[in-house]
C-alpha positions as CSV (number, residue, x, y, z in Angstrom):
1,M,0.0,0.2,0.0
2,K,1.3,3.3,-0.9
3,A,1.8,5.6,2.3
4,W,0.1,8.6,2.1
5,R,2.0,11.1,4.1
6,M,-0.6,13.3,6.0
7,L,0.1,16.0,8.0
8,I,3.4,15.6,9.3
9,A,3.3,11.9,10.0
10,L,-0.2,10.4,9.7
11,S,1.5,7.9,7.1
12,F,2.1,5.3,9.9
13,L,-1.7,5.6,10.6
14,L,-2.6,4.9,7.3
15,L,-0.5,2.3,6.8
16,T,-2.4,0.3,9.9
17,G,-5.8,1.2,8.4
18,C,-7.4,2.3,11.4
19,L,-7.9,6.1,11.7
20,V,-10.5,8.2,13.6
21,T,-12.3,10.5,11.1
22,F,-14.6,13.5,11.6
23,P,-17.4,14.8,9.2
24,D,-16.0,18.3,9.3
25,P,-12.6,20.2,9.5
26,L,-11.7,22.2,12.1
27,P,-12.9,25.9,11.4
28,A,-10.1,28.0,10.0
29,T,-10.2,30.7,12.7
30,Q,-7.0,30.6,14.5
31,A,-3.4,31.0,13.1
32,A,-0.8,28.4,14.1
33,P,2.1,29.2,16.4
34,A,4.8,30.9,14.3
35,A,7.0,28.1,15.6
36,L,5.2,25.6,13.5
37,L,6.4,27.0,10.2
38,G,9.6,26.2,8.7
39,K,11.8,22.9,8.0
40,W,11.7,19.8,10.0
41,Y,13.2,16.6,9.8
42,S,12.9,13.0,11.0
43,K,13.6,9.0,10.1
44,D,10.4,7.2,9.5
45,A,9.6,3.9,11.0
46,W,11.8,2.2,8.5
47,G,14.9,4.4,9.2
48,D,14.2,6.6,5.8
49,H,15.0,10.1,6.2
50,V,11.8,12.1,5.8
51,N,11.8,16.4,5.5
52,L,8.9,18.5,6.1
53,Q,8.0,21.8,5.4
54,I,5.3,24.0,7.0
55,T,3.9,26.8,5.1
56,R,1.1,29.2,5.5
57,T,-1.2,28.9,2.1
58,G,-3.7,31.7,3.1
59,Q,-5.4,33.2,6.4
60,H,-5.2,30.4,8.9
61,H,-4.7,27.7,6.2
62,Y,-1.6,25.6,6.2
63,R,0.4,23.0,4.0
64,A,2.7,20.3,5.1
65,S,4.9,19.3,2.3
66,S,6.9,15.9,3.0
67,R,9.6,14.7,1.2
68,A,10.9,11.1,1.8
69,V,13.8,9.3,0.4
70,E,12.5,5.5,0.0
71,P,14.4,2.7,-1.6
72,T,13.0,1.1,-4.8
73,D,11.2,-2.0,-5.0
74,D,13.7,-3.5,-7.5
75,D,17.2,-4.8,-6.7
76,T,19.3,-1.7,-8.2
77,G,19.6,-0.2,-4.8
78,K,18.6,3.0,-6.0
79,K,16.4,5.6,-3.9
80,R,13.3,7.2,-4.7
81,V,11.7,10.4,-3.8
82,S,8.3,10.8,-2.9
83,L,6.5,14.1,-2.4
84,D,3.2,14.6,-0.6
85,R,1.1,17.7,0.2
86,V,-1.6,18.3,2.7
87,D,-3.5,21.2,3.5
88,F,-4.8,21.8,6.9
89,T,-6.3,23.9,9.5
90,V,-5.4,24.6,13.1
91,S,-7.2,24.9,16.5
92,R,-6.0,25.2,20.1
93,H,-8.2,24.1,22.7
94,G,-7.5,23.9,26.5
95,N,-3.4,23.4,26.5
96,R,-3.2,21.3,23.2
97,W,-2.9,22.5,19.6
98,Y,-4.7,20.4,16.8
99,A,-4.7,20.1,13.3
100,S,-7.3,18.7,10.7
101,A,-6.7,17.5,7.2
102,A,-9.1,16.1,4.4
103,M,-8.4,12.2,4.1
104,P,-8.3,10.8,0.7
105,Q,-11.6,8.8,-0.6
106,A,-10.0,5.6,0.4
107,Y,-10.3,6.5,4.0
108,G,-13.7,7.9,3.9
109,G,-13.3,10.9,2.5
110,R,-13.5,12.9,6.0
111,Y,-11.4,14.8,7.9
112,A,-8.5,13.5,10.5
113,I,-7.4,15.4,13.7
114,A,-4.1,15.0,15.1
115,G,-2.7,16.9,18.2
116,F,0.7,18.5,18.3
117,E,2.9,20.2,20.5
118,L,6.2,22.3,20.1
119,T,8.4,21.0,22.8
120,E,11.3,23.5,24.6
121,E,13.8,21.3,22.9
122,G,13.0,22.4,19.7
123,E,10.8,19.3,18.3
124,L,7.4,19.0,16.8
125,V,5.8,16.3,18.4
126,I,2.5,14.8,16.5
127,Y,-0.1,12.7,18.3
128,N,-2.9,10.5,16.9
129,L,-6.3,9.7,18.5
130,D,-6.2,6.0,19.6
131,V,-9.0,4.4,17.8
132,D,-9.5,1.7,20.6
133,Q,-9.9,4.3,23.2
134,I,-12.2,6.4,20.9
135,K,-14.3,3.0,20.3
136,Q,-14.6,2.6,24.1
137,A,-15.9,6.6,24.3
138,L,-18.7,5.5,21.8
139,A,-19.6,2.3,23.7
140,R,-20.1,4.3,26.9
141,K,-22.1,7.0,24.7
142,T,-19.3,9.6,25.8
143,L,-19.0,10.5,22.0
144,Q,-21.5,9.6,19.1
145,G,-20.3,8.0,16.1
146,E,-19.7,4.5,14.2
147,V,-17.3,2.1,13.0
148,Y,-17.1,2.3,9.2
149,E,-15.2,0.3,6.3
150,A,-13.6,1.9,3.4
151,D,-11.6,0.1,1.0
152,K,-10.8,-2.7,3.3
153,N,-9.8,-0.3,6.2
154,Q,-11.7,0.0,9.2
155,G,-12.1,3.4,11.0
156,V,-14.2,5.4,13.7
157,L,-16.3,8.3,12.4
158,V,-17.2,10.6,15.4
159,A,-20.2,12.4,14.8
160,S,-20.3,14.4,18.1
161,P,-20.5,18.1,17.7
162,Q,-17.0,19.5,18.0
163,A,-17.7,21.2,21.3
164,Q,-18.3,17.6,22.7
165,V,-15.4,16.2,21.3
166,F,-13.1,18.7,22.4
167,A,-14.2,18.7,25.9
168,Y,-13.7,15.1,25.8
169,L,-10.1,15.7,24.6
170,D,-9.3,18.3,26.8
171,D,-10.1,16.3,30.0
172,P,-7.3,15.2,31.8
173,A,-8.9,11.7,32.6
174,N,-8.4,11.3,29.0
175,S,-5.1,11.9,28.3
176,D,-4.3,8.4,27.3
177,V,-6.2,8.9,24.1
178,F,-3.4,10.6,22.4
179,V,-0.6,8.3,21.0
180,E,2.6,9.9,19.8
181,I,3.2,8.7,16.4
182,A,6.0,11.3,14.9
183,R,8.9,13.4,16.5
184,Y,10.5,15.8,14.1
185,R,13.4,18.4,15.0
186,R,14.0,21.7,13.2
187,A,16.0,21.7,10.3
188,K,19.3,23.4,10.2
């Protein structure tokens, strides 16, 4: 399966095929922290170098451009460069920053929300929502939604109003719903 590198690191999630999605994006009413913009680097789960550039595309609209160097499938030993771009919006709720981006139709064509933080050490840390924790919240009726299948991938569509979703996410009792999926350093 081709890894579609969503906002900064959601490629890991897409490879697993399980994703928490929402019917609507975060409204484009807040500006991202200035420190988010610029160039970042990391290594993916396979040890391949990944460059990330985050730019402003309009008022409160941003683009993450991910460039990865990957080995080819043949025996030549050559590397292939892949470039993916994702447009997103951000929102701050409580002590957390969130970003949302449209997903490809193969993943339901809805919107994913990821958490992120900028650490004092100059790192950009990306968090995803734990699918199992969200399923438990649906079972307890804390959130409303459904499990769905799209192109042989299972995910969860959360249909609760955004205010209810963020009340749930901002509750310290639910801090384990966040799973770190990527850590980037500022490119020199």
